[in-house]
C-alpha positions in Angstrom: 79.4 -47.6 28.9 78.4 -46.0 25.7 77.7 -48.3 22.7 79.5 -47.2 19.5 78.0 -49.5 16.7 76.9 -46.9 14.3 73.3 -46.6 15.5 72.0 -43.8 17.6 70.6 -44.4 21.1 67.1 -43.5 19.8 67.4 -46.0 17.0 68.7 -48.8 19.3 65.9 -48.1 21.8 63.2 -48.2 19.0 64.5 -51.4 17.6 64.8 -53.0 21.1 61.2 -52.1 21.8 60.0 -53.7 18.6 62.1 -56.8 19.2 60.7 -56.9 22.7 57.2 -57.0 21.4 58.2 -59.8 19.0 60.0 -61.7 21.8 56.8 -61.7 23.9 54.8 -63.2 21.0 57.5 -65.8 20.1 57.6 -66.9 23.8 53.8 -67.3 23.9 53.9 -69.4 20.7 56.7 -71.5 22.2 54.7 -72.2 25.3 51.6 -73.1 23.3 53.5 -75.4 20.9 55.1 -77.1 23.9 51.7 -77.6 25.5 50.3 -79.1 22.3 53.4 -81.3 22.0 52.6 -82.7 25.4 48.9 -83.1 24.8 48.5 -84.3 21.3 46.6 -87.6 20.8 45.2 -89.6 18.0 46.4 -91.6 15.0 48.9 -88.9 13.9 50.4 -88.7 17.4 54.0 -89.6 16.5 54.4 -87.4 13.5 52.7 -84.4 15.1 54.5 -84.9 18.4 57.8 -84.8 16.5 56.7 -81.8 14.4 55.6 -79.9 17.5 59.0 -80.7 19.2 60.9 -79.5 16.2 58.8 -76.3 16.2 59.3 -75.5 19.9 63.0 -76.3 19.7 63.3 -73.8 16.8 61.2 -71.2 18.7 63.5 -71.6 21.7 66.5 -70.7 19.5 64.6 -67.7 18.0 63.7 -66.5 21.5 67.3 -66.6 22.6 68.4 -64.8 19.4 65.9 -62.0 19.9 66.9 -61.5 23.5 70.6 -61.5 22.6 69.9 -58.9 19.8 68.1 -56.7 22.3 71.1 -57.0 24.6 73.4 -56.1 21.7 71.5 -52.9 21.4 72.3 -52.2 25.0 68.9 -52.8 26.5 67.5 -55.4 28.9 65.5 -58.2 27.3 62.0 -58.4 28.8 61.7 -61.4 31.1 58.1 -61.1 32.4 55.5 -62.6 30.1 52.5 -62.1 32.3 50.9 -59.5 30.0 49.2 -61.5 27.2 47.9 -58.2 25.8 51.4 -57.6 24.5 51.4 -60.9 22.5 49.8 -61.3 19.1 49.6 -65.0 19.7 46.1 -66.2 20.7 45.8 -67.4 24.3 45.0 -71.0 24.6 42.3 -72.1 27.0 44.1 -75.0 28.8 40.8 -76.2 30.3 39.5 -77.6 27.1 40.8 -80.4 25.0 41.4 -79.5 21.4 41.1 -81.7 18.4 44.2 -82.3 16.3 42.8 -80.1 13.6 42.1 -77.3 16.1 45.6 -77.4 17.5 47.1 -77.2 14.0 44.7 -74.4 13.0 45.7 -72.4 16.1 49.4 -72.9 15.4 49.0 -71.9 11.7 47.1 -68.8 12.7 49.7 -67.8 15.3 52.6 -68.4 12.9 50.8 -66.3 10.3 50.3 -63.5 12.8 54.0 -63.6 13.6 54.9 -63.5 9.9 52.8 -60.3 9.5 54.4 -58.8 12.7 57.9 -59.6 11.5 57.1 -58.0 8.1 55.8 -54.9 9.9 59.0 -54.7 12.1 61.2 -55.1 9.0 59.3 -52.2 7.4 59.5 -50.2 10.6 63.3 -50.4 10.9 64.0 -50.1 7.2 66.2 -47.2 6.7 67.6 -47.2 10.2 70.8 -49.0 8.9 70.5 -51.9 11.4 71.4 -54.5 8.8 72.1 -57.2 11.4 68.5 -56.9 12.9 67.0 -56.9 9.4 69.0 -60.0 8.5 67.8 -61.7 11.7 64.2 -60.7 11.0 64.4 -62.1 7.5 65.7 -65.4 8.8 63.0 -65.6 11.4 60.4 -64.7 8.8 61.7 -67.5 6.5 61.6 -70.0 9.4 58.0 -69.1 10.3 56.9 -69.4 6.7 58.4 -72.9 6.5 56.9 -74.0 9.8 53.5 -72.6 8.7 53.7 -74.6 5.5 54.6 -77.8 7.4 51.7 -77.3 9.9 49.2 -76.4 7.2 50.2 -79.5 5.2 49.3 -81.7 8.2 46.1 -79.7 8.7 45.0 -80.3 5.1 45.3 -84.1 5.5 44.3 -84.6 9.1 40.8 -85.7 9.9 39.3 -84.3 13.0 40.2 -86.5 15.9 
């Protein structure tokens, strides 16, 4: 069935591909945050355990919204996340134990990478008249900026454990 939402097929395909790249990175950050939530230790365990939980719950919502936006465009949301080269989130070596500071620093760096990627996608689709995707991207950008601030605030006041 043809989709008549005021966007050409080429535009919808382009936006879906950009959102798919973002989806892969958001999912990688979700998994990393969940892993850190499970494995955090130290004197700041409770506050960071709760902060990481809030972050991964928010990321879960973002992942769903991105996938649904891709479906709205008429394309299939990517479901295979075995290609880390498509993610801008740094891979976490699960064989090493990270300090609290190292976990926070990784998450800050990954959120900042996603902030830059979202800004790039906004620029890339600017002028394509997909105001709904732009609005979603702006909301996701805002959320990443707030989460980065929260994580960075803990990093500035957390001794290495």
